Kinemage of the C-alpha trace (Angstrom):
@kinemage 1
@onewidth
@group {chain A} dominant
@subgroup {mainchain}
@vectorlist {calphas} color= white
{ca met a 1} P 347.395 -9.688 178.197
{ca ser a 2} L 343.731 -9.881 179.135
{ca leu a 3} L 341.347 -7.315 180.983
{ca pro a 4} L 337.459 -7.257 180.438
{ca val a 5} L 336.537 -4.141 179.253
{ca gly a 6} L 334.785 -2.844 182.130
{ca thr a 7} L 338.129 -3.130 184.309
{ca val a 8} L 339.735 -1.002 181.593
{ca val a 9} L 337.031 1.877 182.246
{ca arg a 10} L 337.179 1.259 185.762
{ca leu a 11} L 340.896 1.692 186.203
{ca leu a 12} L 340.789 4.529 184.074
{ca gly a 13} L 338.155 6.424 185.358
{ca lys a 14} L 335.541 8.344 183.333
{ca gln a 15} L 337.652 11.352 183.143
{ca arg a 16} L 340.297 9.411 180.964
{ca thr a 17} L 338.407 7.507 178.745
{ca val a 18} L 337.990 8.016 175.286
{ca gly a 19} L 335.342 8.455 173.333
{ca cys a 20} L 332.857 7.204 175.017
{ca leu a 21} L 333.529 4.002 175.818
{ca gly a 22} L 333.547 4.863 179.679
{ca asn a 23} L 329.320 5.539 178.686
{ca ile a 24} L 328.135 2.020 178.990
{ca tyr a 25} L 329.771 0.873 182.276
{ca glu a 26} L 328.577 4.299 183.857
{ca ser a 27} L 325.211 4.290 182.920
{ca ile a 28} L 324.791 -0.112 183.778
{ca glu a 29} L 326.161 0.815 187.099
{ca asn a 30} L 323.461 3.582 187.247
{ca leu a 31} L 320.448 1.389 186.147
{ca asn a 32} L 317.925 -0.225 188.466
{ca asp a 33} L 318.337 -2.408 190.485
{ca tyr a 34} L 315.400 -4.428 189.774
{ca tyr a 35} L 315.919 -4.885 186.459
{ca tyr a 36} L 319.243 -5.155 185.969
{ca met a 37} L 322.243 -7.471 188.555
{ca lys a 38} L 324.863 -4.547 188.304
{ca ser a 39} L 327.289 -6.335 190.583
{ca ala a 40} L 328.096 -9.309 188.300
{ca ala a 41} L 327.609 -7.375 185.594
{ca thr a 42} L 330.248 -4.218 186.194
{ca lys a 43} L 332.868 -6.537 187.994
{ca ser a 44} L 332.920 -9.467 186.402
{ca lys a 45} L 336.293 -11.080 186.643
{ca tyr a 46} L 335.901 -14.294 183.927
{ca ala a 47} L 339.421 -14.636 182.310
{ca asn a 48} L 341.046 -17.323 180.506
{ca leu a 49} L 341.910 -19.868 182.861
{ca tyr a 50} L 345.018 -22.604 183.099
{ca trp a 51} L 345.924 -25.167 185.133
{ca cys a 52} L 348.481 -27.449 186.041
{ca lys a 53} L 348.398 -30.891 183.985
{ca asn a 54} L 350.033 -32.654 186.904
{ca his a 55} L 347.632 -31.303 189.417
{ca pro a 56} L 343.748 -31.990 186.742
{ca asn a 57} L 342.052 -32.539 190.336
{ca tyr a 58} L 340.140 -36.108 189.142
{ca asn a 59} L 340.270 -37.528 192.756
{ca gly a 60} L 339.131 -34.211 194.856
{ca gly a 61} L 342.892 -33.915 195.310
{ca thr a 62} L 344.358 -30.164 194.922
{ca ala a 63} L 343.648 -28.102 191.200
{ca tyr a 64} L 346.164 -25.351 190.977
{ca val a 65} L 344.270 -22.382 188.934
{ca ala a 66} L 345.862 -19.540 187.568
{ca asn a 67} L 344.905 -16.770 185.074
{ca his a 68} L 348.020 -16.024 182.802
{ca pro a 69} L 349.627 -18.661 180.695
{ca thr a 70} L 352.991 -17.805 182.476
{ca ala a 71} L 352.214 -18.748 185.989
{ca ala a 72} L 354.150 -22.394 187.288
{ca cys a 73} L 352.347 -24.762 189.176
{ca pro a 74} L 353.909 -24.371 193.363
{ca ser a 75} L 353.531 -28.277 193.385
{ca cys a 76} L 356.129 -29.539 190.599
{ca gly a 77} L 357.315 -25.952 188.990
{ca his a 78} L 355.580 -26.603 185.274
{ca tyr a 79} L 354.042 -24.032 183.525
{ca phe a 80} L 350.035 -23.945 183.228
{ca met a 81} L 348.233 -25.501 179.445
{ca lys a 82} L 344.809 -23.621 178.838
{ca ser a 83} L 341.470 -25.259 179.740
{ca asn a 84} L 339.165 -25.840 177.065
{ca asp a 85} L 337.478 -28.059 180.029
{ca val a 86} L 336.639 -24.491 182.072
{ca val a 87} L 332.288 -24.347 181.785
{ca phe a 88} L 330.693 -21.326 183.512
{ca val a 89} L 327.401 -22.012 184.612
{ca asn a 90} L 324.547 -20.080 186.466
{ca pro a 91} L 323.653 -21.842 189.504
{ca thr a 92} L 319.902 -23.665 189.907
{ca asn a 93} L 318.891 -24.896 192.826
{ca lys a 94} L 316.705 -28.125 192.653
{ca gly a 95} L 313.176 -27.608 193.195
{ca val a 96} L 313.242 -23.882 193.446
{ca pro a 97} L 310.808 -22.171 190.485
{ca asp a 98} L 312.561 -20.922 187.824
{ca ser a 99} L 313.388 -16.698 188.088
{ca gly a 100} L 313.083 -15.595 184.764
{ca glu a 101} L 316.070 -14.149 184.962
{ca glu a 102} L 318.419 -15.049 182.184
{ca gly a 103} L 322.764 -13.517 182.758
{ca phe a 104} L 323.005 -10.314 183.850
{ca ile a 105} L 319.031 -9.578 183.092
{ca lys a 106} L 316.307 -10.063 186.059
{ca gly a 107} L 313.005 -11.087 183.942
{ca ala a 108} L 311.474 -9.876 181.255
{ca ala a 109} L 313.482 -6.517 180.888
{ca thr a 110} L 314.035 -4.143 177.887
{ca phe a 111} L 316.880 -1.786 176.863
{ca met a 112} L 317.693 1.021 174.931
{ca ile a 113} L 321.209 1.849 173.665
{ca met a 114} L 322.409 5.347 172.812
{ca asp a 115} L 324.117 6.040 169.938
{ca asp a 116} L 326.944 6.980 173.117
{ca leu a 117} L 326.113 4.020 174.069
{ca val a 118} L 324.414 4.963 176.933
{ca val a 119} L 321.657 1.696 178.130
{ca arg a 120} L 318.667 3.022 179.454
{ca thr a 121} L 315.747 0.633 180.930
{ca met a 122} L 313.153 1.245 177.823
{ca tyr a 123} L 309.739 2.651 179.688
{ca thr a 124} L 307.171 4.606 177.488
{ca asn a 125} L 307.491 7.659 179.175
{ca ser a 126} L 311.416 7.270 177.840
{ca ile a 127} L 310.575 6.909 174.469
{ca ile a 128} L 308.305 9.844 174.997
{ca thr a 129} L 311.264 12.092 176.514
{ca leu a 130} L 313.222 10.455 173.752
{ca leu a 131} L 311.598 11.927 170.503
{ca asp a 132} L 310.878 15.003 172.252
{ca lys a 133} L 314.436 15.766 172.625
{ca phe a 134} L 314.938 14.987 168.637
{ca asn a 135} L 311.624 16.840 167.976
{ca ile a 136} L 310.059 13.978 165.975
{ca lys a 137} L 306.696 15.153 166.303
{ca asp a 138} L 304.982 13.031 163.361
{ca val a 139} L 306.498 8.918 164.190
{ca asn a 140} L 305.965 8.238 160.700
{ca asp a 141} L 309.398 10.185 159.972
{ca leu a 142} L 311.144 6.879 162.311
{ca glu a 143} L 312.734 4.225 160.143
{ca glu a 144} L 313.200 0.756 161.796
{ca lys a 145} L 317.059 -0.481 161.516
{ca thr a 146} L 317.638 -4.291 161.958
{ca ile a 147} L 320.941 -4.970 162.201
{ca gly a 148} L 323.316 -8.357 162.855
{ca val a 149} L 326.822 -7.926 165.316
{ca gly a 150} L 328.824 -10.860 164.570
{ca val a 151} L 332.403 -10.528 165.347
{ca asn a 152} L 333.356 -7.879 163.014
{ca glu a 153} L 330.501 -6.193 164.367
{ca ala a 154} L 331.259 -6.304 168.015
{ca val a 155} L 335.487 -5.156 166.985
{ca glu a 156} L 334.155 -2.186 164.742
{ca leu a 157} L 331.743 -1.455 167.680
{ca leu a 158} L 334.869 -1.700 170.503
{ca arg a 159} L 337.014 0.434 168.029
{ca ala a 160} L 334.603 3.375 167.052
{ca ser a 161} L 333.762 3.231 171.589
{ca met a 162} L 337.629 4.872 171.797
{ca gln a 163} L 336.919 6.994 169.083
{ca ser a 164} L 333.318 8.279 168.484
{ca lys a 165} L 330.359 9.557 170.768
{ca thr a 166} L 328.156 8.740 167.647
{ca val a 167} L 329.194 4.921 168.230
{ca leu a 168} L 326.337 3.077 166.462
{ca thr a 169} L 325.623 6.222 163.870
{ca asp a 170} L 329.092 5.854 162.730
{ca val a 171} L 329.328 1.840 162.792
{ca phe a 172} L 325.622 0.993 161.336
{ca leu a 173} L 324.754 4.240 159.456
{ca gly a 174} L 328.341 4.945 157.699
{ca gly a 175} L 328.497 8.351 160.173
{ca lys a 176} L 325.365 8.869 158.527
{ca lys a 177} L 324.547 12.609 160.746
{ca lys a 178} L 321.113 13.501 161.118
{ca ser a 179} L 319.767 16.862 159.363
{ca ser a 180} L 319.355 18.724 163.298
{ca glu a 181} L 322.760 17.762 163.354
{ca val a 182} L 325.046 19.231 160.653
């Protein structure tokens, strides 16, 4: 069984989402269209693709493709094989200048991911609001932490996002709470 996380969150709805996993999807839906291509990100349907080895479409004929390995070819009845040859690429127009768009981001944009996985665009006023929210009067009280996210960390983030409202603290700071939260 293979479902993108966005599809799971959309199917369950906000009321039935455990932890803060739904915050990612909801906050991306609420981002300004100026910076983000929401329709591509929130409605992504990419999955593993399977094809019929007897109908690979090398000569311009019909190619049969499915998103599940137990699908059978309607033409010959053989089960489909996983395709390792399919590569999704961003469309490009020759002669059109590069727009600077990369993935789901339009141009140069910076985002903040909050402890509860809410995604926000990073403006000067949003940083000031955040400092005020946590009652930080002196920026010297802040500590910068650089993290690396590999497969293990991604799995741990997914697990924590289904159990906790303080995902980043739990995963990267070992559950350390700020003195104001104790």
